[in-house]
N, CA and C atoms as an extended XYZ file, in Angstrom:
192
Properties=species:S:1:pos:R:3:atomname:S:1:resname:S:1:resid:I:1 pbc="F F F"
N       -38.538      187.233      -99.471 N   MET     1
C       -37.848      187.350      -98.295 CA  MET     1
C       -37.989      186.395      -97.186 C   MET     1
N       -36.956      185.840      -96.450 N   ALA     2
C       -37.093      184.711      -95.743 CA  ALA     2
C       -37.990      185.007      -94.529 C   ALA     2
N       -38.471      183.795      -94.159 N   ILE     3
C       -38.908      183.767      -92.767 CA  ILE     3
C       -38.097      183.150      -91.747 C   ILE     3
N       -37.850      183.954      -90.450 N   LYS     4
C       -37.248      183.698      -89.510 CA  LYS     4
C       -37.831      182.737      -88.782 C   LYS     4
N       -37.204      182.059      -88.274 N   THR     5
C       -37.674      180.993      -87.504 CA  THR     5
C       -37.729      181.549      -85.942 C   THR     5
N       -38.843      181.559      -85.278 N   ARG     6
C       -38.675      181.625      -83.559 CA  ARG     6
C       -39.088      180.568      -83.053 C   ARG     6
N       -38.473      180.348      -81.799 N   TYR     7
C       -38.593      179.149      -80.997 CA  TYR     7
C       -39.227      179.814      -79.613 C   TYR     7
N       -39.632      178.619      -78.872 N   PRO     8
C       -40.442      179.035      -77.548 CA  PRO     8
C       -39.157      179.278      -76.716 C   PRO     8
N       -39.677      180.303      -75.812 N   LEU     9
C       -38.787      180.893      -74.802 CA  LEU     9
C       -37.956      179.453      -74.094 C   LEU     9
N       -38.902      178.675      -73.450 N   ALA    10
C       -38.440      177.396      -72.583 CA  ALA    10
C       -37.495      176.520      -73.690 C   ALA    10
N       -37.632      176.438      -74.865 N   GLN    11
C       -36.677      175.709      -75.733 CA  GLN    11
C       -35.310      176.492      -75.650 C   GLN    11
N       -35.353      177.801      -76.012 N   ALA    12
C       -34.651      178.925      -76.214 CA  ALA    12
C       -33.346      178.717      -74.777 C   ALA    12
N       -34.462      178.673      -73.724 N   GLN    13
C       -33.362      178.691      -72.538 CA  GLN    13
C       -32.591      177.119      -72.160 C   GLN    13
N       -33.233      176.219      -72.690 N   SER    14
C       -32.686      174.864      -72.142 CA  SER    14
C       -31.454      175.075      -73.329 C   SER    14
N       -31.341      175.367      -74.636 N   VAL    15
C       -29.996      175.824      -75.505 CA  VAL    15
C       -29.214      176.542      -74.765 C   VAL    15
N       -29.720      177.562      -74.823 N   ALA    16
C       -28.769      178.636      -73.880 CA  ALA    16
C       -27.838      178.198      -72.403 C   ALA    16
N       -28.538      177.346      -71.747 N   ALA    17
C       -28.170      176.660      -70.748 CA  ALA    17
C       -27.133      175.784      -70.949 C   ALA    17
N       -27.328      174.966      -72.231 N   GLU    18
C       -26.172      173.742      -72.455 CA  GLU    18
C       -24.874      174.781      -73.318 C   GLU    18
N       -25.100      175.990      -73.652 N   LEU    19
C       -24.159      176.843      -74.195 CA  LEU    19
C       -23.664      177.056      -73.122 C   LEU    19
N       -23.925      177.820      -72.410 N   LEU    20
C       -23.370      178.223      -70.852 CA  LEU    20
C       -22.426      177.332      -70.315 C   LEU    20
N       -22.794      176.098      -70.215 N   MET    21
C       -21.990      175.261      -69.635 CA  MET    21
C       -20.815      174.391      -70.704 C   MET    21
N       -21.166      174.731      -71.860 N   MET    22
C       -19.862      174.189      -72.838 CA  MET    22
C       -18.814      175.243      -72.890 C   MET    22
N       -19.267      176.424      -72.584 N   LEU    23
C       -18.561      178.195      -72.952 CA  LEU    23
C       -18.117      178.392      -71.535 C   LEU    23
N       -18.517      178.045      -70.590 N   GLY    24
C       -18.539      178.697      -69.324 CA  GLY    24
C       -16.737      178.551      -68.785 C   GLY    24
N       -16.101      177.498      -68.974 N   ARG    25
C       -14.796      177.210      -68.417 CA  ARG    25
C       -13.689      177.927      -69.693 C   ARG    25
N       -14.002      178.462      -70.771 N   HIS    26
C       -13.328      179.437      -71.718 CA  HIS    26
C       -13.880      180.788      -71.122 C   HIS    26
N       -14.308      181.350      -70.501 N   CYS    27
C       -14.872      182.563      -70.161 CA  CYS    27
C       -14.637      183.088      -68.701 C   CYS    27
N       -14.266      184.480      -68.404 N   LEU    28
C       -13.907      185.063      -67.226 CA  LEU    28
C       -15.636      185.468      -66.783 C   LEU    28
N       -16.351      185.759      -68.044 N   ASN    29
C       -17.755      186.097      -67.385 CA  ASN    29
C       -18.430      185.760      -68.699 C   ASN    29
N       -19.990      184.957      -68.339 N   LEU    30
C       -20.479      184.819      -69.565 CA  LEU    30
C       -22.245      184.667      -69.105 C   LEU    30
N       -22.537      185.519      -69.687 N   THR    31
C       -24.273      185.402      -69.501 CA  THR    31
C       -25.153      185.630      -70.510 C   THR    31
N       -26.093      185.232      -70.623 N   ILE    32
C       -27.607      185.425      -71.412 CA  ILE    32
C       -28.073      186.844      -71.826 C   ILE    32
N       -28.368      187.192      -72.759 N   ALA    33
C       -28.729      188.524      -73.292 CA  ALA    33
C       -30.002      188.282      -73.988 C   ALA    33
N       -30.356      189.151      -74.520 N   GLY    34
C       -31.568      189.570      -75.745 CA  GLY    34
C       -32.827      189.115      -75.360 C   GLY    34
N       -33.369      188.382      -76.130 N   SER    35
C       -35.049      188.287      -75.953 CA  SER    35
C       -35.268      187.035      -74.847 C   SER    35
N       -34.122      186.345      -74.606 N   ILE    36
C       -34.102      185.014      -73.502 CA  ILE    36
C       -33.759      185.736      -72.185 C   ILE    36
N       -33.060      186.910      -72.035 N   ARG    37
C       -33.067      187.626      -70.660 CA  ARG    37
C       -34.209      188.432      -70.473 C   ARG    37
N       -34.858      188.893      -71.571 N   ARG    38
C       -36.226      189.955      -71.327 CA  ARG    38
C       -37.276      188.568      -71.329 C   ARG    38
N       -37.245      187.447      -71.263 N   GLU    39
C       -38.330      186.368      -71.118 CA  GLU    39
C       -39.716      186.911      -72.275 C   GLU    39
N       -39.000      187.078      -73.642 N   LYS    40
C       -39.829      187.099      -74.660 CA  LYS    40
C       -40.782      185.773      -74.756 C   LYS    40
N       -41.983      185.627      -75.098 N   PRO    41
C       -42.403      184.486      -75.331 CA  PRO    41
C       -42.004      183.670      -76.724 C   PRO    41
N       -41.284      184.365      -77.626 N   ASP    42
C       -40.514      183.240      -78.576 CA  ASP    42
C       -39.197      184.271      -78.988 C   ASP    42
N       -38.462      183.094      -79.403 N   VAL    43
C       -37.033      183.859      -79.173 CA  VAL    43
C       -36.384      183.648      -80.891 C   VAL    43
N       -35.974      184.318      -81.518 N   GLY    44
C       -35.617      184.192      -82.949 CA  GLY    44
C       -33.970      183.838      -82.932 C   GLY    44
N       -33.266      184.297      -81.604 N   ALA    45
C       -31.610      183.841      -81.490 CA  ALA    45
C       -31.389      184.107      -80.405 C   ALA    45
N       -30.566      182.883      -79.937 N   ILE    46
C       -29.665      183.152      -78.490 CA  ILE    46
C       -28.187      183.990      -78.569 C   ILE    46
N       -28.697      185.125      -77.433 N   GLU    47
C       -27.504      186.199      -77.776 CA  GLU    47
C       -26.556      185.805      -76.300 C   GLU    47
N       -25.678      185.652      -76.419 N   LEU    48
C       -24.683      185.698      -75.156 CA  LEU    48
C       -23.415      186.528      -74.950 C   LEU    48
N       -23.195      187.430      -73.723 N   LEU    49
C       -22.351      188.379      -73.734 CA  LEU    49
C       -21.181      187.613      -72.938 C   LEU    49
N       -19.797      187.581      -73.254 N   TYR    50
C       -18.698      187.056      -72.686 CA  TYR    50
C       -17.634      187.788      -73.132 C   TYR    50
N       -16.712      187.371      -71.756 N   ILE    51
C       -15.337      187.807      -71.595 CA  ILE    51
C       -14.783      186.726      -71.740 C   ILE    51
N       -13.704      186.500      -72.973 N   PRO    52
C       -13.159      185.292      -72.640 CA  PRO    52
C       -11.836      185.356      -72.235 C   PRO    52
N       -11.347      183.925      -71.674 N   ILE    53
C       -10.221      184.119      -71.019 CA  ILE    53
C        -9.004      183.855      -71.935 C   ILE    53
N        -8.440      184.949      -72.074 N   LEU    54
C        -7.165      184.978      -72.973 CA  LEU    54
C        -5.885      184.171      -72.767 C   LEU    54
N        -5.107      183.652      -73.798 N   ARG    55
C        -4.544      182.978      -73.475 CA  ARG    55
C        -2.842      183.876      -74.160 C   ARG    55
N        -2.048      183.037      -74.082 N   GLU    56
C        -0.481      183.858      -74.481 CA  GLU    56
C        -0.921      183.552      -75.922 C   GLU    56
N         0.059      184.590      -76.735 N   ALA    57
C        -0.235      185.137      -78.283 CA  ALA    57
C         0.219      183.613      -78.995 C   ALA    57
N         1.098      182.809      -78.697 N   HIS    58
C         1.742      181.968      -79.142 CA  HIS    58
C         1.040      180.501      -79.184 C   HIS    58
N         0.037      180.464      -78.135 N   ASP    59
C        -0.963      179.430      -77.936 CA  ASP    59
C        -2.296      179.431      -78.789 C   ASP    59
N        -2.385      180.813      -78.932 N   LEU    60
C        -3.511      181.092      -80.301 CA  LEU    60
C        -3.910      180.362      -81.483 C   LEU    60
N        -2.744      179.487      -82.314 N   PHE    61
C        -2.877      178.686      -83.064 CA  PHE    61
C        -2.397      177.374      -82.800 C   PHE    61
N        -1.729      177.018      -81.447 N   GLY    62
C        -1.238      175.703      -81.454 CA  GLY    62
C         0.132      175.348      -81.508 C   GLY    62
N         0.474      174.273      -82.218 N   ASP    63
C         1.895      173.959      -82.675 CA  ASP    63
C         1.870      174.214      -84.075 C   ASP    63
N         2.148      175.389      -84.299 N   VAL    64
C         2.060      175.551      -85.897 CA  VAL    64
C         3.347      175.551      -86.597 C   VAL    64
């Protein structure tokens, strides 16, 4: 059985904030969820809830 690595809340919050900055322009709405939102002392995963900005169907794969 594998042992799941957990990280301190402050470290997880920092990484989550970076992800929000990187992904924010691609989303109508983006927010942190899970253990980070609940401010648990240690975090096993960064969970994000989002609503993506949808593009036209022909743009999904670029110039194919």
